[in-house]
C-alpha positions as a Markdown table, in Angstrom:
| # | Residue | x | y | z |
|---|---|---|---|---|
| 1 | Met | 110.8 | 91.0 | 105.5 |
| 2 | Asp | 112.2 | 92.7 | 102.4 |
| 3 | Ile | 115.5 | 94.4 | 101.6 |
| 4 | Asp | 114.0 | 96.4 | 98.8 |
| 5 | Ile | 112.3 | 99.8 | 99.5 |
| 6 | Arg | 108.8 | 99.2 | 98.3 |
| 7 | Thr | 107.2 | 102.2 | 96.5 |
| 8 | Phe | 103.7 | 103.1 | 97.4 |
| 9 | Val | 103.5 | 106.3 | 95.3 |
| 10 | Glu | 105.4 | 107.2 | 92.2 |
| 11 | Leu | 105.9 | 110.7 | 90.7 |
| 12 | Gln | 106.6 | 110.6 | 87.0 |
| 13 | Gly | 107.9 | 107.1 | 87.3 |
| 14 | Ala | 110.3 | 107.8 | 90.1 |
| 15 | Pro | 109.8 | 106.6 | 93.7 |
| 16 | Phe | 108.1 | 109.3 | 95.8 |
| 17 | Ile | 106.5 | 107.7 | 98.8 |
| 18 | Thr | 108.1 | 104.5 | 100.0 |
| 19 | Asn | 107.4 | 102.2 | 102.9 |
| 20 | Thr | 110.4 | 104.0 | 104.7 |
| 21 | Val | 108.5 | 107.3 | 104.4 |
| 22 | Thr | 105.2 | 105.9 | 105.6 |
| 23 | Thr | 106.8 | 104.0 | 108.5 |
| 24 | Thr | 108.6 | 107.2 | 109.5 |
| 25 | Trp | 105.4 | 109.2 | 109.4 |
| 26 | Ile | 103.7 | 106.6 | 111.6 |
| 27 | Ile | 106.5 | 106.7 | 114.1 |
| 28 | Ile | 106.5 | 110.5 | 114.2 |
| 29 | Ile | 102.7 | 110.6 | 114.6 |
| 30 | Val | 102.8 | 108.0 | 117.4 |
| 31 | Met | 105.6 | 109.9 | 119.2 |
| 32 | Phe | 103.6 | 113.2 | 118.9 |
| 33 | Ala | 100.4 | 111.7 | 120.1 |
| 34 | Ala | 102.1 | 110.0 | 123.0 |
| 35 | Ser | 103.8 | 113.2 | 124.1 |
| 36 | Val | 100.6 | 115.2 | 123.8 |
| 37 | Ser | 98.7 | 112.5 | 125.7 |
| 38 | Val | 101.2 | 112.3 | 128.6 |
| 39 | Thr | 101.8 | 116.1 | 129.0 |
| 40 | Arg | 98.2 | 117.2 | 128.5 |
| 41 | Lys | 97.3 | 116.6 | 132.1 |
| 42 | Leu | 100.2 | 116.2 | 134.5 |
| 43 | Asn | 99.3 | 115.1 | 138.1 |
| 44 | Met | 101.1 | 115.5 | 141.4 |
| 45 | Val | 100.5 | 111.7 | 141.8 |
| 46 | Pro | 101.6 | 110.4 | 138.4 |
| 47 | Gly | 100.1 | 107.5 | 136.6 |
| 48 | Thr | 102.0 | 104.8 | 134.8 |
| 49 | Ala | 102.4 | 106.8 | 131.5 |
| 50 | Gln | 103.5 | 109.9 | 133.4 |
| 51 | Gln | 106.0 | 107.9 | 135.5 |
| 52 | Val | 107.5 | 106.4 | 132.3 |
| 53 | Ala | 107.8 | 109.8 | 130.8 |
| 54 | Glu | 109.4 | 111.3 | 133.9 |
| 55 | Leu | 111.8 | 108.4 | 134.1 |
| 56 | Leu | 112.8 | 108.9 | 130.4 |
| 57 | Met | 113.4 | 112.7 | 131.0 |
| 58 | Glu | 115.4 | 112.0 | 134.1 |
| 59 | Gly | 117.6 | 109.5 | 132.3 |
| 60 | Ile | 118.1 | 111.9 | 129.4 |
| 61 | His | 118.9 | 114.8 | 131.7 |
| 62 | Trp | 121.4 | 112.6 | 133.5 |
| 63 | Leu | 123.0 | 111.5 | 130.2 |
| 64 | Val | 123.2 | 115.1 | 128.8 |
| 65 | Glu | 124.5 | 116.5 | 132.0 |
| 66 | Asn | 127.3 | 113.9 | 132.3 |
| 67 | Thr | 128.2 | 113.9 | 128.6 |
| 68 | Met | 127.7 | 117.5 | 127.5 |
| 69 | Gly | 127.7 | 119.5 | 130.8 |
| 70 | Lys | 125.1 | 121.4 | 132.9 |
| 71 | Asp | 125.4 | 124.4 | 130.6 |
| 72 | Lys | 124.0 | 122.4 | 127.7 |
| 73 | Met | 120.9 | 121.0 | 129.2 |
| 74 | Asn | 118.8 | 122.8 | 126.6 |
| 75 | Phe | 119.8 | 120.0 | 124.2 |
| 76 | Ala | 117.9 | 117.4 | 126.4 |
| 77 | Pro | 114.6 | 117.6 | 124.4 |
| 78 | Phe | 116.4 | 117.1 | 121.1 |
| 79 | Ile | 118.4 | 114.2 | 122.4 |
| 80 | Leu | 115.3 | 112.6 | 123.8 |
| 81 | Ala | 113.4 | 112.9 | 120.5 |
| 82 | Leu | 116.4 | 111.6 | 118.6 |
| 83 | Ser | 116.9 | 108.7 | 120.9 |
| 84 | Leu | 113.2 | 107.6 | 120.8 |
| 85 | Phe | 112.9 | 108.0 | 117.0 |
| 86 | Ile | 116.1 | 105.9 | 116.3 |
| 87 | Leu | 115.2 | 103.3 | 119.0 |
| 88 | Ile | 111.6 | 102.8 | 117.7 |
| 89 | Ser | 112.9 | 102.7 | 114.1 |
| 90 | Asn | 115.4 | 100.0 | 115.1 |
| 91 | Phe | 112.8 | 98.0 | 116.9 |
| 92 | Met | 110.4 | 97.9 | 113.9 |
| 93 | Gly | 111.8 | 94.5 | 112.8 |
| 94 | Leu | 110.1 | 93.0 | 115.8 |
| 95 | Ile | 106.7 | 93.5 | 114.1 |
| 96 | Ala | 108.0 | 92.5 | 110.6 |
| 97 | Val | 108.4 | 96.1 | 109.4 |
| 98 | Arg | 111.5 | 97.2 | 107.6 |
| 99 | His | 113.5 | 99.5 | 109.8 |
| 100 | Pro | 113.5 | 103.2 | 108.5 |
| 101 | Thr | 117.1 | 103.3 | 109.8 |
| 102 | Ala | 118.0 | 100.6 | 107.2 |
| 103 | Asp | 117.4 | 103.3 | 104.6 |
| 104 | Leu | 120.4 | 105.6 | 103.9 |
| 105 | Asn | 118.0 | 108.5 | 103.2 |
| 106 | Thr | 116.8 | 108.3 | 106.9 |
| 107 | Thr | 120.2 | 107.9 | 108.5 |
| 108 | Phe | 121.8 | 110.6 | 106.3 |
| 109 | Ala | 118.9 | 113.0 | 107.2 |
| 110 | Leu | 119.5 | 112.3 | 111.0 |
| 111 | Ala | 123.3 | 112.8 | 110.5 |
| 112 | Gly | 122.6 | 116.0 | 108.6 |
| 113 | Ile | 120.7 | 117.4 | 111.5 |
| 114 | Thr | 123.6 | 116.6 | 113.8 |
| 115 | Phe | 126.0 | 118.2 | 111.3 |
| 116 | Ile | 123.9 | 121.4 | 111.2 |
| 117 | Leu | 123.7 | 121.6 | 115.0 |
| 118 | Val | 127.5 | 121.1 | 115.3 |
| 119 | Gln | 128.3 | 123.9 | 112.8 |
| 120 | Tyr | 125.7 | 126.3 | 114.1 |
| 121 | Asn | 126.5 | 125.9 | 117.8 |
| 122 | Gly | 130.3 | 126.0 | 117.0 |
| 123 | Leu | 129.9 | 129.3 | 115.2 |
| 124 | Arg | 127.4 | 130.6 | 117.8 |
| 125 | Thr | 129.7 | 130.0 | 120.7 |
| 126 | Lys | 133.2 | 130.5 | 119.2 |
| 127 | Lys | 132.4 | 132.8 | 116.3 |
| 128 | Leu | 135.5 | 133.5 | 114.3 |
| 129 | Asn | 137.6 | 131.3 | 116.5 |
| 130 | Tyr | 135.6 | 128.3 | 115.2 |
| 131 | Ile | 136.5 | 129.1 | 111.6 |
| 132 | Lys | 140.1 | 129.7 | 112.6 |
| 133 | Gly | 140.2 | 126.2 | 114.1 |
| 134 | Phe | 140.1 | 124.8 | 110.5 |
| 135 | Phe | 143.5 | 126.4 | 109.9 |
| 136 | Gln | 145.1 | 124.9 | 113.0 |
| 137 | Pro | 147.7 | 123.7 | 113.8 |
| 138 | Leu | 149.0 | 124.8 | 110.4 |
| 139 | Pro | 147.2 | 126.8 | 107.7 |
| 140 | Phe | 148.0 | 124.3 | 104.9 |
| 141 | Leu | 146.0 | 121.7 | 106.8 |
| 142 | Phe | 142.7 | 123.5 | 106.1 |
| 143 | Pro | 141.6 | 121.1 | 103.3 |
| 144 | Leu | 142.2 | 118.1 | 105.5 |
| 145 | Asn | 140.4 | 119.7 | 108.4 |
| 146 | Leu | 137.5 | 120.6 | 106.1 |
| 147 | Ile | 137.3 | 117.1 | 104.7 |
| 148 | Ser | 137.3 | 115.6 | 108.2 |
| 149 | Glu | 134.4 | 117.9 | 109.2 |
| 150 | Leu | 132.4 | 117.0 | 106.1 |
| 151 | Ala | 133.0 | 113.3 | 106.8 |
| 152 | Leu | 131.0 | 113.6 | 110.0 |
| 153 | Pro | 127.5 | 113.1 | 108.5 |
| 154 | Ile | 128.8 | 110.4 | 106.2 |
| 155 | Ser | 130.4 | 108.3 | 108.9 |
| 156 | Leu | 127.4 | 108.8 | 111.2 |
| 157 | Ser | 124.8 | 107.8 | 108.6 |
| 158 | Phe | 126.7 | 104.9 | 107.1 |
| 159 | Arg | 127.5 | 103.4 | 110.6 |
| 160 | Leu | 123.8 | 103.2 | 111.6 |
| 161 | Phe | 122.6 | 102.3 | 108.1 |
| 162 | Gly | 125.2 | 99.5 | 107.6 |
| 163 | Asn | 124.4 | 97.9 | 110.9 |
| 164 | Met | 120.7 | 97.9 | 110.5 |
| 165 | Leu | 120.8 | 96.8 | 106.9 |
| 166 | Gly | 123.2 | 94.0 | 107.8 |
| 167 | Ser | 120.8 | 92.9 | 110.5 |
| 168 | Ile | 118.0 | 92.6 | 107.9 |
| 169 | Val | 120.2 | 90.6 | 105.5 |
| 170 | Ile | 121.3 | 88.2 | 108.3 |
| 171 | Met | 117.7 | 87.8 | 109.5 |
| 172 | Ile | 116.5 | 87.0 | 105.9 |
| 173 | Met | 119.2 | 84.3 | 105.7 |
| 174 | Met | 118.1 | 82.9 | 109.0 |
| 175 | Tyr | 114.5 | 82.7 | 107.9 |
| 176 | Met | 115.6 | 80.9 | 104.7 |
| 177 | Phe | 117.8 | 78.2 | 106.3 |
| 178 | Val | 116.5 | 77.8 | 109.9 |
| 179 | Pro | 112.9 | 79.2 | 109.9 |
| 180 | Ile | 111.7 | 77.8 | 113.2 |
| 181 | Leu | 113.7 | 78.6 | 116.4 |
| 182 | Val | 116.8 | 80.6 | 115.4 |
| 183 | Pro | 115.0 | 83.7 | 114.0 |
| 184 | Ile | 113.5 | 84.3 | 117.4 |
| 185 | Ile | 117.0 | 84.4 | 118.9 |
| 186 | Gly | 118.0 | 86.5 | 115.9 |
| 187 | His | 115.3 | 89.1 | 116.5 |
| 188 | Ile | 116.3 | 89.4 | 120.2 |
| 189 | Tyr | 119.9 | 90.0 | 119.2 |
| 190 | Phe | 119.6 | 92.0 | 116.0 |
| 191 | Asp | 116.5 | 94.0 | 116.6 |
| 192 | Leu | 116.7 | 94.5 | 120.4 |
| 193 | Phe | 120.3 | 94.4 | 121.3 |
| 194 | Ile | 121.9 | 95.8 | 118.1 |
| 195 | Gly | 119.1 | 98.3 | 117.8 |
| 196 | Leu | 119.7 | 99.6 | 121.4 |
| 197 | Ile | 123.5 | 99.7 | 120.9 |
| 198 | Gln | 123.3 | 101.6 | 117.6 |
| 199 | Thr | 120.9 | 104.1 | 119.1 |
| 200 | Phe | 123.2 | 104.7 | 122.0 |
| 201 | Ile | 126.2 | 105.1 | 119.7 |
| 202 | Phe | 124.5 | 107.5 | 117.4 |
| 203 | Val | 123.2 | 109.7 | 120.3 |
| 204 | Met | 126.5 | 109.6 | 122.1 |
| 205 | Leu | 128.4 | 110.7 | 119.0 |
| 206 | Thr | 125.9 | 113.4 | 118.4 |
| 207 | Met | 126.4 | 114.8 | 121.9 |
| 208 | Thr | 130.2 | 114.5 | 121.7 |
| 209 | Phe | 130.5 | 116.3 | 118.4 |
| 210 | Ile | 128.2 | 119.2 | 119.5 |
| 211 | Thr | 130.2 | 119.5 | 122.8 |
| 212 | Leu | 133.6 | 119.5 | 121.0 |
| 213 | Ala | 132.4 | 122.2 | 118.6 |
| 214 | Met | 131.2 | 124.4 | 121.5 |
| 215 | Asp | 134.0 | 123.9 | 124.0 |
């Protein structure tokens, strides 16, 4: 386990492809292959893989419907993909691989996607009223409202990044001082529990921000 971002490929002496990038590619390829494998041949009597996939979709549909509303069910596929990517990334510590979410580049990219969706859907549904909202309740508050909006991707990315990087630091200390039993307990807490909680928080905030922008 290593805090540093190891560089596999350099371009003109600068890091170009790091272990974060390669791990992210592997996760994306595995998710894509799994989705193709499960959906390629759906059966009326589902097998184990199809049952798991259907259970995941039902859970996400329930979550989106109860958080965002029935009129926003089209966000369910995105929320499912976002949830699985962050969850798998957070669980990578279980196989002694550095979490991609412990890299600020990854978390900022994810938060950036949320930010773009918030702005796009806010403008799409409210049009000029969305822009007018930055001047409410008083016009001179526009700079503060704008700063508050721009802080969204920063707060989202640093929250996930900080928690996952902190988990790595604590696990390294545990391996240094109590290398036998305690790291097992640490992995259960920091990789499983914290990873699950941080996934839930990021996804819930994403759904909440999009809903607030649209309603």
